[in-house]
C-alpha positions as CSV (number, residue, x, y, z in Angstrom):
1,X,0.2,0.2,-0.1
2,X,1.4,3.6,-0.7
3,X,0.7,6.3,1.8
4,X,1.5,9.9,1.6
5,X,2.4,11.9,4.4
6,X,1.8,15.8,4.3
7,X,2.9,18.2,7.3
8,X,0.2,21.0,7.3
9,X,1.6,24.3,6.0
10,X,0.3,26.2,9.1
11,X,0.1,24.1,12.4
12,X,0.7,24.8,15.8
13,X,0.8,21.4,16.8
14,X,2.7,19.9,13.7
15,X,-0.3,17.8,12.9
16,X,-0.1,15.4,9.6
17,X,-2.6,14.0,7.3
18,X,-2.0,10.5,6.0
19,X,-3.6,9.9,2.6
20,X,-3.7,7.0,0.4
21,X,-2.1,7.0,-3.2
22,X,-5.3,8.7,-4.5
23,X,-5.2,11.6,-2.2
24,X,-8.2,10.2,0.3
25,X,-7.3,10.9,4.1
26,X,-6.6,7.7,5.9
27,X,-5.1,8.9,9.1
28,X,-4.2,11.9,11.2
29,X,-1.1,12.3,13.3
30,X,-1.9,14.7,16.1
31,X,0.7,16.2,18.5
32,X,-0.4,16.8,22.0
33,X,1.0,20.3,22.9
34,X,0.3,20.2,26.8
35,X,2.1,17.0,27.5
36,X,5.6,17.0,29.5
37,X,6.8,14.3,27.1
38,X,6.8,14.4,23.3
39,X,3.8,12.6,22.3
40,X,1.6,11.9,19.4
41,X,-1.3,10.1,18.4
42,X,-2.0,8.2,15.3
43,X,-6.1,8.4,14.6
44,X,-8.3,7.1,12.0
45,X,-10.5,9.7,10.4
46,X,-13.3,9.0,12.9
47,X,-10.9,10.1,15.7
48,X,-10.1,6.6,17.2
49,X,-6.8,6.3,18.3
50,X,-4.7,3.3,16.6
51,X,-1.3,4.2,18.3
52,X,0.5,6.6,20.5
53,X,3.9,7.5,20.2
54,X,5.9,8.8,23.3
55,X,9.4,9.9,23.7
56,X,11.2,8.4,26.4
57,X,12.2,11.2,28.8
58,X,15.6,9.8,30.1
59,X,18.0,8.7,27.4
60,X,21.1,9.4,25.7
61,X,19.8,8.9,22.3
62,X,16.4,9.3,21.0
63,X,14.1,6.4,22.0
64,X,10.3,6.6,21.4
65,X,7.7,3.9,22.3
66,X,5.0,3.2,20.1
67,X,1.8,1.9,22.1
68,X,-1.7,0.4,20.8
69,X,-4.4,-0.5,22.8
70,X,-2.5,0.0,26.3
71,X,0.3,-2.3,25.2
72,X,3.7,-1.3,24.1
73,X,4.0,-2.2,20.3
74,X,7.5,-1.3,19.5
75,X,10.6,1.0,20.7
76,X,12.3,2.9,17.9
77,X,16.1,3.6,18.9
78,X,18.4,5.5,16.9
79,X,21.8,3.6,16.7
80,X,24.7,4.7,18.9
81,X,27.4,4.4,16.3
82,X,26.5,6.2,12.9
83,X,29.9,6.2,11.1
84,X,28.6,5.9,7.5
85,X,25.1,5.7,7.6
86,X,22.4,6.6,10.0
87,X,20.3,3.7,11.5
88,X,17.2,3.1,13.6
89,X,16.4,0.0,15.2
90,X,12.5,-1.0,16.0
91,X,12.3,-3.5,18.7
92,X,9.0,-5.3,18.7
93,X,7.9,-8.4,20.6
94,X,8.9,-11.5,19.2
95,X,11.4,-12.2,16.3
96,X,10.0,-9.3,13.9
97,X,12.2,-6.4,14.8
98,X,12.8,-4.0,11.9
99,X,15.9,-1.9,10.8
100,X,15.7,1.3,9.2
101,X,18.6,2.5,6.9
102,X,19.1,5.0,4.3
103,X,19.8,8.6,3.6
104,X,17.9,10.3,6.6
105,X,19.0,13.8,5.6
106,X,17.6,13.6,2.0
107,X,14.5,11.5,3.3
108,X,15.2,8.2,1.6
109,X,15.3,5.1,3.6
110,X,13.8,1.5,4.0
111,X,12.5,-0.7,6.5
112,X,13.7,-4.3,6.6
113,X,13.2,-7.5,8.4
114,X,15.6,-10.3,8.3
115,X,17.3,-8.8,5.3
116,X,14.1,-8.2,3.4
117,X,12.8,-4.8,2.6
118,X,9.0,-4.2,3.8
119,X,8.8,-0.6,3.2
120,X,10.5,2.5,1.6
121,X,9.9,6.1,2.4
122,X,10.9,8.9,0.1
123,X,10.4,12.5,0.1
124,X,8.8,14.7,-2.6
125,X,11.1,17.8,-3.3
126,X,8.6,20.0,-5.0
127,X,6.2,21.0,-2.5
128,X,5.0,23.6,-0.3
129,X,5.0,21.5,2.8
130,X,7.0,18.3,3.6
131,X,5.6,15.4,1.7
132,X,6.7,12.0,2.1
133,X,5.8,8.5,0.2
134,X,5.5,5.5,2.3
135,X,5.2,2.2,0.3
136,X,4.4,-0.8,2.4
137,X,4.3,-4.5,1.4
138,X,1.4,-6.4,1.7
139,X,0.6,-8.1,5.1
140,X,2.8,-5.7,7.1
141,X,1.5,-3.4,10.1
142,X,0.8,-0.1,8.2
143,X,0.1,1.8,11.3
144,X,3.4,0.8,13.1
145,X,5.5,1.5,10.0
146,X,3.8,5.0,9.4
147,X,4.4,5.7,13.3
148,X,7.9,4.8,12.9
149,X,8.3,7.1,9.8
150,X,6.9,9.9,12.0
151,X,9.3,9.0,14.7
152,X,12.1,9.3,12.2
153,X,11.2,12.7,10.9
154,X,10.8,13.7,14.6
155,X,14.2,13.1,15.0
156,X,15.4,14.6,11.9
157,X,13.4,17.7,12.8
158,X,15.2,17.9,16.3
159,X,18.5,17.5,14.9
160,X,17.8,20.4,12.1
161,X,16.6,22.6,15.4
162,X,19.8,21.7,17.2
163,X,22.1,22.5,14.2
164,X,20.3,26.0,14.0
165,X,21.0,26.6,17.5
166,X,24.8,25.6,17.5
167,X,25.3,28.1,14.4
């Protein structure tokens, strides 16, 4: 399935609308502004929560937890050692962990499980707002992969903000 994430042009809460490849809205990613920890919610179009994304407060590197129905679905961690390429690990219960590698600066990366690609993310460069295409293989957990893509964009945004402050 192909999804498109579009960050709203003017948005206090940095909400995203996720559409299918025909432009029909499928999900909304809603940032909760008044929470102590960085928290986002993936909702269906009727407002039902499908997943909650929370940043762990005490961690040397960006670590996010993804929750569904009160149970932890996955933990997304940026790898400590990033010599040649950036990498994220997605720890899910059981043997189905994911690895995410690629060119995060240019927003082109792949999700793999046991060496097999299960999803790809690419950024559209000609757009008024940040727009990302997410291609997910049939049979995968679309909400989990979309939540992970949101986490990666969140971490990239934080890196860009820190780079601006350091200048």
